[in-house]
C-alpha positions as CSV (number, residue, x, y, z in Angstrom):
1,X,18.1,3.5,-9.3
2,X,19.1,6.9,-8.9
3,X,17.6,8.9,-6.2
4,X,17.0,12.4,-5.5
5,X,17.1,12.3,-2.0
6,X,19.7,14.0,0.3
7,X,22.3,10.8,1.7
8,X,22.0,10.5,4.9
9,X,25.0,11.6,7.2
10,X,24.6,9.7,10.0
11,X,22.6,7.1,11.9
12,X,20.0,9.3,13.3
13,X,19.4,10.7,9.8
14,X,19.5,7.4,8.2
15,X,16.8,6.0,10.6
16,X,14.2,8.8,10.1
17,X,14.8,8.0,6.2
18,X,14.1,4.5,7.2
19,X,11.0,5.5,9.0
20,X,9.6,7.5,6.0
21,X,10.4,4.6,3.7
22,X,8.2,2.5,6.1
23,X,5.6,4.5,6.0
24,X,5.3,5.0,2.6
25,X,5.4,1.3,2.1
26,X,2.4,0.5,4.4
27,X,0.4,3.1,2.5
28,X,0.8,1.3,-0.2
29,X,0.0,-1.6,1.2
30,X,-3.1,0.0,2.3
31,X,-3.7,1.0,-1.4
32,X,-3.3,-2.1,-2.7
33,X,-6.0,-4.1,-0.3
34,X,-8.3,-1.1,-0.9
35,X,-8.1,-1.9,-4.4
36,X,-8.1,-5.9,-4.0
37,X,-11.1,-5.7,-1.9
38,X,-12.9,-3.4,-5.0
39,X,-11.9,-6.3,-7.4
40,X,-13.0,-8.7,-5.2
41,X,-16.5,-7.0,-4.8
42,X,-16.6,-5.9,-8.6
43,X,-15.2,-9.0,-10.1
44,X,-18.7,-10.3,-11.3
45,X,-20.0,-7.2,-13.3
46,X,-16.4,-6.6,-14.4
47,X,-16.4,-10.1,-16.1
48,X,-19.7,-9.4,-17.3
49,X,-19.6,-5.6,-18.8
50,X,-16.2,-7.5,-20.6
51,X,-18.6,-10.3,-21.9
52,X,-21.6,-8.0,-22.9
53,X,-21.6,-7.0,-26.7
54,X,-20.2,-3.3,-27.6
55,X,-21.8,-1.7,-30.4
56,X,-18.2,-0.2,-32.8
57,X,-19.3,2.7,-35.0
58,X,-22.5,2.1,-35.6
59,X,-21.8,-1.1,-36.8
60,X,-24.6,-4.3,-35.7
61,X,-23.0,-6.8,-33.0
62,X,-24.3,-10.0,-34.4
63,X,-26.0,-8.6,-37.5
64,X,-29.8,-10.2,-36.8
65,X,-31.5,-6.1,-35.8
66,X,-34.0,-7.8,-33.4
67,X,-31.3,-9.6,-31.3
68,X,-28.6,-6.2,-31.3
69,X,-31.4,-3.8,-30.3
70,X,-32.7,-6.7,-27.6
71,X,-28.6,-7.0,-26.0
72,X,-28.2,-3.2,-26.0
73,X,-31.2,-3.4,-23.5
74,X,-30.2,-1.5,-20.4
75,X,-31.9,-3.2,-18.1
76,X,-31.1,-6.7,-19.9
77,X,-27.4,-5.6,-19.4
78,X,-27.9,-4.7,-15.5
79,X,-29.8,-7.7,-14.8
80,X,-27.2,-10.0,-16.6
81,X,-24.5,-8.1,-14.3
82,X,-26.5,-8.8,-11.1
83,X,-26.5,-12.4,-11.7
84,X,-22.7,-12.3,-12.8
85,X,-22.4,-10.8,-9.3
86,X,-24.2,-13.7,-7.6
87,X,-22.3,-16.4,-9.7
88,X,-19.2,-15.0,-9.1
89,X,-19.9,-14.6,-5.6
90,X,-21.1,-18.2,-5.4
91,X,-18.0,-19.7,-7.8
92,X,-15.8,-17.6,-5.5
93,X,-17.6,-19.4,-2.4
94,X,-16.8,-22.9,-3.7
95,X,-13.7,-22.4,-4.6
96,X,-12.7,-21.2,-1.1
97,X,-15.0,-24.3,0.5
98,X,-12.7,-26.5,-2.2
99,X,-9.3,-25.4,-1.0
100,X,-10.2,-25.6,2.8
101,X,-11.3,-29.3,1.7
102,X,-7.9,-29.7,-0.2
103,X,-5.6,-28.1,2.0
104,X,-7.0,-28.7,5.5
105,X,-4.6,-29.9,7.8
106,X,-6.2,-32.5,10.0
């Protein structure tokens, strides 16, 4: 990888460059942790939103008008998203418990 940065001329400038790169690495790790935490907290709603039907260019979702209008209801979608959040949380707790039981060190 070619770098536009100036090549270090001595050990002091090399140490300084290393410190700068380590600081950037810590910042990137922090951003990754924040993004992962966000994903963990919102994975249920993201999952449910991916399952909820969407109308594409005015086309019917199921072909049944009553069912289509029922599935498009925003209140129903909010309830399903909350339900998905709770189910994902319970599933995660169950998986953590299972992993702890299987891999615990006795």
